[in-house]
ChimeraX commands (.cxc) that place a marker at each C-alpha (Angstrom):
marker #1 position 84.77,27.17,-42.92 radius 0.5
marker #1 position 88.18,27.04,-42.68 radius 0.5
marker #1 position 89.86,28.14,-39.47 radius 0.5
marker #1 position 93.44,27.93,-39.06 radius 0.5
marker #1 position 95.97,27.52,-36.15 radius 0.5
marker #1 position 99.08,29.27,-36.71 radius 0.5
marker #1 position 102.10,28.27,-34.49 radius 0.5
marker #1 position 104.87,25.68,-34.02 radius 0.5
marker #1 position 103.28,23.83,-31.72 radius 0.5
marker #1 position 104.32,25.71,-28.30 radius 0.5
marker #1 position 101.65,25.88,-24.91 radius 0.5
marker #1 position 99.91,29.14,-26.14 radius 0.5
marker #1 position 99.67,27.56,-29.74 radius 0.5
marker #1 position 97.67,24.36,-28.12 radius 0.5
marker #1 position 95.98,26.91,-26.19 radius 0.5
marker #1 position 94.69,28.93,-29.02 radius 0.5
marker #1 position 93.17,25.59,-31.21 radius 0.5
marker #1 position 91.47,25.10,-27.52 radius 0.5
marker #1 position 89.43,28.61,-27.78 radius 0.5
marker #1 position 89.30,28.13,-31.50 radius 0.5
marker #1 position 87.06,24.28,-31.06 radius 0.5
marker #1 position 85.40,26.03,-27.99 radius 0.5
marker #1 position 83.63,28.35,-29.77 radius 0.5
marker #1 position 82.95,26.34,-32.91 radius 0.5
marker #1 position 81.24,24.24,-30.39 radius 0.5
marker #1 position 79.31,27.08,-28.66 radius 0.5
marker #1 position 78.09,28.63,-31.75 radius 0.5
marker #1 position 76.75,24.83,-33.40 radius 0.5
marker #1 position 79.03,25.87,-36.97 radius 0.5
marker #1 position 80.25,23.05,-38.73 radius 0.5
marker #1 position 84.59,24.35,-39.15 radius 0.5
marker #1 position 87.20,22.59,-40.05 radius 0.5
marker #1 position 90.54,23.66,-38.03 radius 0.5
marker #1 position 93.44,23.28,-39.61 radius 0.5
marker #1 position 96.98,23.39,-37.98 radius 0.5
marker #1 position 99.66,24.94,-39.89 radius 0.5
marker #1 position 103.26,24.24,-38.32 radius 0.5
marker #1 position 105.42,25.16,-41.34 radius 0.5
marker #1 position 107.41,28.23,-40.02 radius 0.5
marker #1 position 107.33,29.57,-43.53 radius 0.5
marker #1 position 104.02,28.49,-43.99 radius 0.5
marker #1 position 103.11,30.58,-41.48 radius 0.5
marker #1 position 105.35,33.96,-42.43 radius 0.5
marker #1 position 103.65,33.24,-45.58 radius 0.5
marker #1 position 100.28,34.67,-44.15 radius 0.5
marker #1 position 102.32,37.93,-43.00 radius 0.5
marker #1 position 102.49,36.57,-39.54 radius 0.5
marker #1 position 105.33,38.37,-36.87 radius 0.5
marker #1 position 104.49,36.37,-33.80 radius 0.5
marker #1 position 102.76,33.37,-33.19 radius 0.5
marker #1 position 100.02,32.08,-32.32 radius 0.5
marker #1 position 97.85,33.11,-35.43 radius 0.5
marker #1 position 94.44,32.67,-36.03 radius 0.5
marker #1 position 92.89,32.72,-39.67 radius 0.5
marker #1 position 89.55,32.37,-40.59 radius 0.5
marker #1 position 89.53,30.63,-44.40 radius 0.5
marker #1 position 93.02,32.57,-44.62 radius 0.5
marker #1 position 91.82,36.01,-43.68 radius 0.5
marker #1 position 94.26,35.95,-40.57 radius 0.5
marker #1 position 92.27,37.57,-36.97 radius 0.5
marker #1 position 94.42,37.38,-34.55 radius 0.5
marker #1 position 98.34,37.10,-34.32 radius 0.5
marker #1 position 101.01,37.69,-31.06 radius 0.5
marker #1 position 97.99,36.18,-28.94 radius 0.5
marker #1 position 96.02,34.25,-27.48 radius 0.5
marker #1 position 91.90,35.19,-28.35 radius 0.5
marker #1 position 89.52,34.15,-26.03 radius 0.5
marker #1 position 86.66,32.16,-26.95 radius 0.5
marker #1 position 84.79,35.43,-26.83 radius 0.5
marker #1 position 86.60,37.09,-29.45 radius 0.5
marker #1 position 86.85,33.86,-31.42 radius 0.5
marker #1 position 83.13,33.48,-31.83 radius 0.5
marker #1 position 82.80,36.86,-32.58 radius 0.5
marker #1 position 85.47,37.10,-35.29 radius 0.5
marker #1 position 83.21,33.50,-36.47 radius 0.5
marker #1 position 80.16,35.79,-36.55 radius 0.5
marker #1 position 81.20,38.41,-39.33 radius 0.5
marker link #1:1,2 radius 0.2
marker link #1:2,3 radius 0.2
marker link #1:3,4 radius 0.2
marker link #1:4,5 radius 0.2
marker link #1:5,6 radius 0.2
marker link #1:6,7 radius 0.2
marker link #1:7,8 radius 0.2
marker link #1:8,9 radius 0.2
marker link #1:9,10 radius 0.2
marker link #1:10,11 radius 0.2
marker link #1:11,12 radius 0.2
marker link #1:12,13 radius 0.2
marker link #1:13,14 radius 0.2
marker link #1:14,15 radius 0.2
marker link #1:15,16 radius 0.2
marker link #1:16,17 radius 0.2
marker link #1:17,18 radius 0.2
marker link #1:18,19 radius 0.2
marker link #1:19,20 radius 0.2
marker link #1:20,21 radius 0.2
marker link #1:21,22 radius 0.2
marker link #1:22,23 radius 0.2
marker link #1:23,24 radius 0.2
marker link #1:24,25 radius 0.2
marker link #1:25,26 radius 0.2
marker link #1:26,27 radius 0.2
marker link #1:27,28 radius 0.2
marker link #1:28,29 radius 0.2
marker link #1:29,30 radius 0.2
marker link #1:30,31 radius 0.2
marker link #1:31,32 radius 0.2
marker link #1:32,33 radius 0.2
marker link #1:33,34 radius 0.2
marker link #1:34,35 radius 0.2
marker link #1:35,36 radius 0.2
marker link #1:36,37 radius 0.2
marker link #1:37,38 radius 0.2
marker link #1:38,39 radius 0.2
marker link #1:39,40 radius 0.2
marker link #1:40,41 radius 0.2
marker link #1:41,42 radius 0.2
marker link #1:42,43 radius 0.2
marker link #1:43,44 radius 0.2
marker link #1:44,45 radius 0.2
marker link #1:45,46 radius 0.2
marker link #1:46,47 radius 0.2
marker link #1:47,48 radius 0.2
marker link #1:48,49 radius 0.2
marker link #1:49,50 radius 0.2
marker link #1:50,51 radius 0.2
marker link #1:51,52 radius 0.2
marker link #1:52,53 radius 0.2
marker link #1:53,54 radius 0.2
marker link #1:54,55 radius 0.2
marker link #1:55,56 radius 0.2
marker link #1:56,57 radius 0.2
marker link #1:57,58 radius 0.2
marker link #1:58,59 radius 0.2
marker link #1:59,60 radius 0.2
marker link #1:60,61 radius 0.2
marker link #1:61,62 radius 0.2
marker link #1:62,63 radius 0.2
marker link #1:63,64 radius 0.2
marker link #1:64,65 radius 0.2
marker link #1:65,66 radius 0.2
marker link #1:66,67 radius 0.2
marker link #1:67,68 radius 0.2
marker link #1:68,69 radius 0.2
marker link #1:69,70 radius 0.2
marker link #1:70,71 radius 0.2
marker link #1:71,72 radius 0.2
marker link #1:72,73 radius 0.2
marker link #1:73,74 radius 0.2
marker link #1:74,75 radius 0.2
marker link #1:75,76 radius 0.2
marker link #1:76,77 radius 0.2
view
């Protein structure tokens, strides 16, 4: 499983990454985190507001910091 964190590195993006790492740990799954900071690549995903979080290229959240529970739910789907 690949999780994409989309954002330029702002505090909200860093918190999204931290929440994603905690969700992965809580679920005990094997996942790779890819940080996408290039604004052109971010817009290619259709993200208008960061941070964004994708799972295997499918955007699950954008424009907000998803909670650990929200990320866990998205990873279970």
